[in-house]
C-alpha positions as CSV (number, residue, x, y, z in Angstrom):
1,X,-4.0,-24.4,2.7
2,X,-4.5,-21.0,4.3
3,X,-4.9,-17.9,2.2
4,X,-4.4,-14.6,4.1
5,X,-4.7,-11.0,3.0
6,X,-2.7,-8.3,4.7
7,X,-4.2,-4.8,4.0
8,X,-4.2,-1.3,5.3
9,X,-7.0,0.0,7.6
10,X,-6.2,3.7,7.0
11,X,-4.7,5.9,4.4
12,X,-1.7,3.7,3.7
13,X,1.7,4.1,5.4
14,X,0.5,1.8,8.2
15,X,3.6,-0.5,8.3
16,X,2.3,-3.3,6.1
17,X,5.7,-4.0,4.6
18,X,7.2,-4.8,7.9
19,X,4.2,-7.0,8.9
20,X,4.2,-8.7,5.5
21,X,7.9,-9.4,5.8
22,X,7.3,-11.0,9.2
23,X,4.3,-13.1,8.0
24,X,6.1,-14.2,4.8
25,X,8.3,-16.4,6.9
26,X,5.4,-18.8,7.3
27,X,4.2,-18.4,3.7
28,X,5.0,-20.2,0.4
29,X,3.7,-17.4,-1.8
30,X,3.5,-13.7,-1.4
31,X,1.2,-12.0,-4.0
32,X,0.9,-8.3,-5.0
33,X,-2.6,-8.0,-6.4
34,X,-3.1,-4.3,-7.1
35,X,-1.3,-0.9,-7.4
36,X,2.1,-0.3,-8.8
37,X,5.2,1.7,-7.9
38,X,3.2,4.6,-6.4
39,X,3.6,3.4,-2.8
40,X,6.4,1.7,-1.1
41,X,6.9,-0.9,1.7
42,X,9.8,-0.3,4.1
43,X,11.6,-3.4,5.4
44,X,14.4,-3.6,7.9
45,X,16.2,-7.0,8.2
46,X,19.8,-8.3,8.8
47,X,20.9,-7.2,5.3
48,X,19.8,-3.6,5.9
49,X,16.9,-1.2,5.2
50,X,15.0,-1.7,2.0
51,X,12.2,0.3,0.3
52,X,10.2,-1.9,-2.1
53,X,7.9,-0.3,-4.6
54,X,7.1,-3.0,-7.1
55,X,8.4,-6.3,-5.7
56,X,6.3,-8.3,-3.2
57,X,7.6,-8.1,0.4
58,X,8.6,-11.8,0.5
59,X,11.7,-11.4,-1.7
60,X,14.0,-11.7,1.3
61,X,13.1,-15.3,1.9
62,X,14.7,-17.7,-0.7
63,X,11.9,-20.3,-0.2
64,X,9.0,-17.8,-0.9
65,X,7.6,-17.5,-4.5
66,X,6.8,-13.8,-5.1
67,X,4.0,-13.1,-7.5
68,X,3.0,-10.0,-9.3
69,X,-0.6,-10.7,-10.1
70,X,-2.9,-9.7,-13.0
71,X,-4.4,-6.8,-11.0
72,X,-1.1,-5.0,-10.5
73,X,0.3,-2.0,-12.5
74,X,3.7,-3.3,-13.7
75,X,6.3,-0.7,-13.9
76,X,9.0,-2.7,-15.6
77,X,11.9,-0.2,-15.2
78,X,11.2,0.1,-11.5
79,X,11.0,-3.6,-11.2
80,X,14.4,-4.2,-13.0
81,X,16.0,-1.5,-10.9
82,X,14.8,-3.1,-7.7
83,X,16.1,-6.5,-8.7
84,X,19.5,-5.0,-9.5
85,X,19.6,-3.1,-6.3
86,X,18.8,-6.2,-4.3
87,X,21.6,-8.1,-6.1
88,X,24.1,-5.3,-5.5
89,X,23.3,-5.4,-1.8
90,X,23.9,-9.1,-1.5
91,X,20.3,-10.3,-1.5
92,X,20.0,-13.7,-3.2
93,X,18.0,-13.7,-6.4
94,X,14.3,-14.0,-5.3
95,X,11.8,-16.4,-6.8
96,X,9.7,-14.1,-8.9
97,X,6.7,-14.8,-11.1
98,X,4.9,-12.2,-13.2
99,X,1.4,-12.7,-14.5
100,X,1.2,-12.8,-18.3
101,X,-2.1,-10.9,-17.9
102,X,-0.6,-8.1,-15.8
103,X,-0.7,-4.7,-17.6
104,X,2.3,-2.5,-18.2
105,X,2.8,1.1,-17.1
106,X,3.7,2.9,-20.3
107,X,5.9,6.0,-20.7
108,X,2.9,8.2,-21.4
109,X,1.3,7.3,-18.0
110,X,3.7,9.1,-15.6
111,X,3.9,12.0,-18.2
112,X,0.2,12.5,-18.2
113,X,0.1,12.1,-14.4
114,X,2.6,14.9,-14.0
115,X,1.1,17.2,-16.6
116,X,-2.4,16.8,-15.0
117,X,-1.1,17.5,-11.5
118,X,0.6,20.7,-12.8
119,X,-2.5,21.7,-14.6
120,X,-4.6,21.3,-11.5
121,X,-2.2,23.3,-9.3
122,X,-3.8,23.9,-5.9
123,X,-6.6,21.6,-6.8
124,X,-4.4,18.5,-7.3
125,X,-5.0,15.2,-5.6
126,X,-1.5,14.7,-4.2
127,X,-0.5,12.1,-6.8
128,X,2.9,10.4,-6.6
129,X,3.2,11.0,-10.4
130,X,4.0,7.4,-11.1
131,X,1.3,7.2,-13.8
132,X,-1.2,5.1,-11.8
133,X,-4.4,7.0,-12.6
134,X,-3.7,7.2,-16.4
135,X,-2.7,3.5,-16.3
136,X,-5.9,2.3,-14.7
137,X,-8.0,4.7,-16.9
138,X,-6.4,3.0,-20.0
139,X,-6.9,-0.5,-18.5
140,X,-10.6,0.0,-18.1
141,X,-10.9,1.9,-21.4
142,X,-9.5,-1.3,-23.0
143,X,-6.4,0.5,-24.2
144,X,-3.8,-1.2,-22.0
145,X,-0.9,-3.4,-22.9
146,X,-0.5,-6.8,-21.2
147,X,2.8,-8.4,-20.4
148,X,2.0,-11.1,-23.0
149,X,1.8,-8.3,-25.7
150,X,5.5,-7.5,-25.2
151,X,6.4,-10.9,-26.8
152,X,4.2,-10.3,-30.0
153,X,5.7,-7.5,-32.1
154,X,2.7,-7.2,-34.4
155,X,0.2,-7.0,-31.6
156,X,2.4,-4.7,-29.6
157,X,2.5,-2.2,-32.5
158,X,-1.2,-2.4,-33.1
159,X,-2.0,-1.8,-29.4
160,X,0.4,1.2,-29.2
161,X,-0.9,2.8,-32.3
162,X,-4.5,2.5,-31.0
163,X,-3.5,3.9,-27.6
164,X,-1.7,6.9,-29.2
165,X,-4.7,7.9,-31.2
166,X,-6.3,9.4,-28.1
167,X,-3.2,10.2,-26.1
168,X,-1.7,12.4,-28.8
169,X,-4.9,14.5,-28.9
170,X,-4.6,15.1,-25.1
171,X,-0.9,15.8,-25.3
172,X,-1.3,18.4,-28.1
173,X,-4.5,20.1,-27.3
174,X,-4.9,19.9,-23.6
175,X,-1.2,20.1,-22.4
176,X,0.5,21.7,-25.4
177,X,3.0,18.9,-25.8
178,X,4.5,17.3,-28.9
179,X,2.8,14.1,-30.1
180,X,4.4,10.7,-29.5
181,X,5.3,8.4,-32.4
182,X,4.7,4.7,-32.0
183,X,8.3,4.0,-33.1
184,X,9.6,5.8,-30.0
185,X,8.0,3.2,-27.8
186,X,8.1,0.0,-29.7
187,X,11.9,-0.6,-29.4
188,X,11.8,0.4,-25.7
189,X,8.9,-1.9,-24.8
190,X,10.2,-4.8,-26.9
191,X,13.4,-4.5,-25.0
192,X,11.6,-5.5,-21.8
193,X,10.6,-8.9,-23.2
194,X,13.9,-10.7,-22.9
195,X,14.7,-9.7,-19.3
196,X,11.1,-10.4,-18.2
197,X,10.8,-13.8,-19.9
198,X,12.2,-15.9,-17.1
199,X,9.6,-14.6,-14.7
200,X,6.4,-14.5,-16.9
201,X,3.9,-17.3,-16.5
202,X,0.2,-18.1,-15.9
203,X,0.2,-17.0,-12.2
204,X,-3.5,-17.9,-11.8
205,X,-2.8,-21.6,-12.6
206,X,0.3,-21.4,-10.4
207,X,-1.7,-20.2,-7.4
208,X,-4.5,-22.7,-8.0
209,X,-2.0,-25.5,-8.1
210,X,-0.3,-24.2,-4.9
211,X,-3.6,-24.1,-3.1
212,X,-4.4,-27.6,-4.2
213,X,-1.2,-28.7,-2.6
214,X,-2.1,-27.0,0.7
215,X,0.5,-24.3,0.5
216,X,0.1,-21.0,2.3
217,X,-0.6,-17.9,0.2
218,X,-0.2,-14.3,1.5
219,X,-1.9,-11.6,-0.5
220,X,-0.2,-8.2,0.0
221,X,-2.3,-5.1,-0.4
222,X,-1.0,-1.6,-1.2
223,X,-2.1,1.7,0.5
224,X,-5.2,1.4,2.8
225,X,-9.0,1.3,3.0
226,X,-9.4,5.0,3.0
227,X,-7.7,5.4,-0.3
228,X,-10.1,3.0,-2.0
229,X,-11.9,4.7,-4.9
230,X,-15.3,3.3,-3.9
231,X,-15.2,3.4,-0.1
232,X,-12.4,5.8,0.7
233,X,-12.0,9.6,0.7
234,X,-12.8,9.9,-3.0
235,X,-11.5,11.8,-5.1
236,X,-8.3,11.7,-2.9
237,X,-8.0,8.0,-3.6
238,X,-5.8,5.7,-5.6
239,X,-7.1,4.2,-8.8
240,X,-7.4,0.5,-7.9
241,X,-9.3,-1.1,-5.0
242,X,-7.3,-1.3,-1.9
243,X,-9.7,-3.8,-0.2
244,X,-9.2,-7.4,0.7
245,X,-12.4,-8.1,-1.2
246,X,-10.5,-7.2,-4.4
247,X,-7.6,-9.5,-3.6
248,X,-9.3,-12.5,-5.2
249,X,-9.8,-10.6,-8.4
250,X,-6.3,-9.1,-8.5
251,X,-4.6,-12.3,-7.7
252,X,-6.8,-14.7,-9.7
253,X,-8.3,-16.9,-7.0
254,X,-11.8,-17.6,-5.7
255,X,-12.9,-15.2,-2.9
256,X,-13.9,-18.1,-0.5
257,X,-10.2,-19.2,-0.3
258,X,-9.4,-16.1,1.8
259,X,-9.9,-17.2,5.4
260,X,-8.0,-14.5,7.2
261,X,-7.8,-10.7,6.7
262,X,-5.1,-8.9,8.7
263,X,-5.7,-5.1,8.8
264,X,-2.7,-3.1,9.7
265,X,-2.9,0.2,11.6
266,X,-0.5,2.5,13.4
267,X,-0.8,3.4,17.0
268,X,-1.2,6.9,15.7
269,X,-2.3,8.2,12.3
270,X,-0.1,9.1,9.2
271,X,-0.6,9.6,5.5
272,X,1.1,11.0,2.4
273,X,-1.1,12.9,0.0
274,X,-4.0,15.3,-0.1
275,X,-7.5,15.0,1.3
276,X,-9.3,15.4,4.6
277,X,-7.4,14.1,7.7
278,X,-9.5,14.9,10.8
279,X,-6.8,14.3,13.6
280,X,-4.0,16.0,11.7
281,X,-1.4,17.8,13.9
282,X,0.4,20.9,12.9
283,X,3.6,22.7,14.0
284,X,6.0,21.5,16.7
285,X,3.7,18.8,17.9
286,X,3.4,17.3,14.5
287,X,7.2,17.6,13.8
288,X,8.0,15.8,17.1
289,X,5.8,12.9,16.3
290,X,7.0,12.8,12.7
291,X,10.7,12.8,13.8
292,X,10.2,9.9,16.2
293,X,8.0,7.9,13.9
294,X,9.5,4.6,12.5
295,X,13.1,3.9,11.8
296,X,13.9,7.1,10.1
297,X,10.9,9.3,10.7
298,X,7.6,9.7,8.9
299,X,8.6,10.4,5.3
300,X,7.0,8.8,2.2
301,X,8.9,5.8,0.8
302,X,8.3,6.8,-2.9
303,X,8.0,10.6,-2.6
304,X,10.2,11.4,0.3
305,X,7.5,13.9,1.3
306,X,7.0,14.5,5.1
307,X,4.0,12.4,6.1
308,X,1.0,14.2,7.7
309,X,0.6,12.8,11.2
310,X,-2.1,12.9,13.8
311,X,-3.5,11.0,16.8
312,X,-5.1,7.6,16.4
313,X,-8.5,7.9,14.8
314,X,-10.8,5.1,16.1
315,X,-13.7,6.3,13.8
316,X,-11.7,6.0,10.6
317,X,-10.0,2.8,11.7
318,X,-13.2,1.0,12.7
319,X,-14.6,2.0,9.3
320,X,-11.5,0.8,7.6
321,X,-11.4,-2.5,9.4
322,X,-15.1,-3.0,8.6
323,X,-14.8,-2.5,4.9
324,X,-11.7,-4.7,4.8
325,X,-13.5,-7.4,6.6
326,X,-10.7,-7.6,9.1
327,X,-10.5,-10.8,11.2
328,X,-7.6,-9.5,13.2
329,X,-5.6,-6.3,13.5
330,X,-1.8,-5.7,13.6
331,X,-0.9,-2.5,15.5
332,X,2.4,-1.0,14.5
333,X,4.7,1.7,15.9
334,X,3.4,1.5,19.5
335,X,6.9,2.2,20.7
336,X,6.9,5.6,19.0
337,X,4.4,7.0,21.6
338,X,6.7,6.3,24.5
339,X,7.7,9.9,24.9
340,X,4.2,11.2,25.8
341,X,2.7,11.8,29.2
342,X,-0.8,11.7,27.8
343,X,-2.1,10.3,24.5
344,X,-5.3,11.5,22.8
345,X,-7.4,9.0,20.9
346,X,-10.2,10.3,18.6
347,X,-13.4,8.5,19.5
348,X,-15.9,10.6,17.5
349,X,-16.3,13.7,15.3
350,X,-18.2,16.9,15.8
351,X,-19.9,17.7,12.5
352,X,-22.4,20.2,11.2
353,X,-25.1,17.7,12.1
354,X,-23.7,17.1,15.6
355,X,-21.6,14.3,17.2
356,X,-21.0,11.1,15.3
357,X,-18.9,8.1,15.7
358,X,-19.5,7.0,12.1
359,X,-17.1,7.8,9.3
360,X,-18.8,10.3,6.9
361,X,-18.5,10.8,3.2
362,X,-15.6,13.0,2.0
363,X,-17.7,16.2,1.9
364,X,-18.5,15.8,5.6
365,X,-14.9,15.2,6.6
366,X,-13.6,18.7,5.8
367,X,-15.6,20.4,8.6
368,X,-15.4,17.5,11.1
369,X,-13.5,18.1,14.3
370,X,-12.1,15.3,16.4
371,X,-13.5,14.4,19.9
372,X,-10.7,13.0,22.0
373,X,-10.4,10.6,24.9
374,X,-7.1,11.2,26.7
375,X,-5.2,8.2,28.0
376,X,-2.1,8.1,30.2
377,X,1.2,7.6,28.5
378,X,3.9,5.1,29.7
379,X,6.9,7.3,29.4
380,X,9.5,4.6,28.7
381,X,11.1,2.6,25.9
382,X,9.3,-0.6,25.1
383,X,11.2,-1.5,21.9
384,X,13.0,-4.4,23.7
385,X,10.0,-6.0,25.2
386,X,9.0,-9.4,23.6
387,X,5.8,-10.3,25.4
388,X,2.5,-8.5,25.9
389,X,2.7,-9.1,29.6
390,X,6.0,-7.2,29.7
391,X,4.5,-4.0,28.4
392,X,3.8,-1.2,30.9
393,X,0.2,-1.3,32.2
394,X,-0.5,2.1,30.5
395,X,0.6,0.6,27.1
396,X,-1.6,-2.4,27.6
397,X,-4.6,-0.2,28.5
398,X,-3.9,1.9,25.3
399,X,-4.0,-1.2,23.2
400,X,-7.1,-2.6,24.9
401,X,-8.9,0.8,24.6
402,X,-8.2,0.9,20.9
403,X,-9.3,-2.7,20.5
404,X,-12.6,-1.9,22.2
405,X,-13.2,1.1,19.9
406,X,-12.4,-0.6,16.6
407,X,-14.2,-3.8,17.4
408,X,-11.6,-6.2,16.1
409,X,-9.0,-8.2,18.1
410,X,-5.4,-6.9,18.0
411,X,-3.4,-10.0,17.4
412,X,0.1,-8.5,16.8
413,X,1.9,-5.4,18.1
414,X,5.0,-3.9,16.6
415,X,7.4,-2.2,19.0
416,X,10.2,-1.4,16.5
417,X,11.1,-1.5,12.8
418,X,12.7,-5.0,12.7
419,X,10.8,-8.2,12.0
420,X,11.6,-9.7,15.4
421,X,10.1,-6.7,17.2
422,X,6.6,-8.0,16.9
423,X,4.6,-9.2,19.9
424,X,2.1,-11.9,19.3
425,X,-1.0,-11.5,21.4
């Protein structure tokens, strides 16, 4: 009756989708517990390459029940499009369950997200413009609409009218837009009820019953520790907690059920979005790493934006593993570094107060400079190697040096984009 959480140790984009897909083979349930369609998980399997934004990463296994929990931001249109896309590409209909308590991303949320990013201009936070910040703002202001509300026309109208009282003031007087009428939304949102009905249930009871039967539950996090609004690089953060500690809340299970936390990190650093990034590379050096990264280079799954890339940051990753409560680490994209003669690893920062190996608050990161330890590269392709002992000595030393710096055992190493290209250690 194991419950595991798989989460990001960095800024997101660590390769969690691939690792979740691999771990889902031994799971009965895969649960999305936070976030929405603002970040994607890339999965490569025998059926092709897939970019999931709303669906849990267990949808390629017919025996796995995929759950969208009450903590998620449900973008119904993205969900329906993903299901249709999977069907068109020959993927069997997945077992999907959606919490009746999950809240729905409304048409005004991406609109407000886009308008605010445009208003901020150069001061923007690098939002994906999927409406996540306005969604969570409304959720905690008690203005949100739950999935269950879609099936109650009277309550749906009442909730929409209440929401629009404040939203129309913003649209008109801050952004110079036309007000929204409740009728414009009611038919559209009511139309979601019928196609969602087969999937909607009390997922909290579902998971409690599954745990009672001793079934394995895998909790899938979105983004990474450094995008957490409480512990990350605020305000360049997402709007829901990205930590394993929040998984019990977003999934609806007791925290003591979670016995393993797998933190995922790349063998180098990457991120999409604004904010301080101490080891960031520029120019040709960055472009070379970006081009080689992953199956099709380092580009955002949702935005298509080139990812910012840099060398492995042991300071940030140790901090991320710590606040995630990582019991083990999965290291991805080790194969990407095979072109280098020498590989820098950031082991500390030079700050205005001097050297530190602790991760500072956001204000202290902007002026921080990386301090590197340079390790020898292995200069060869390792993507076909299936055992840790098969890796070149320099690659093993790189893994072991990182492990010593982050203070958590590296239990799995990815040497390619496919699920079978994972070395257990």
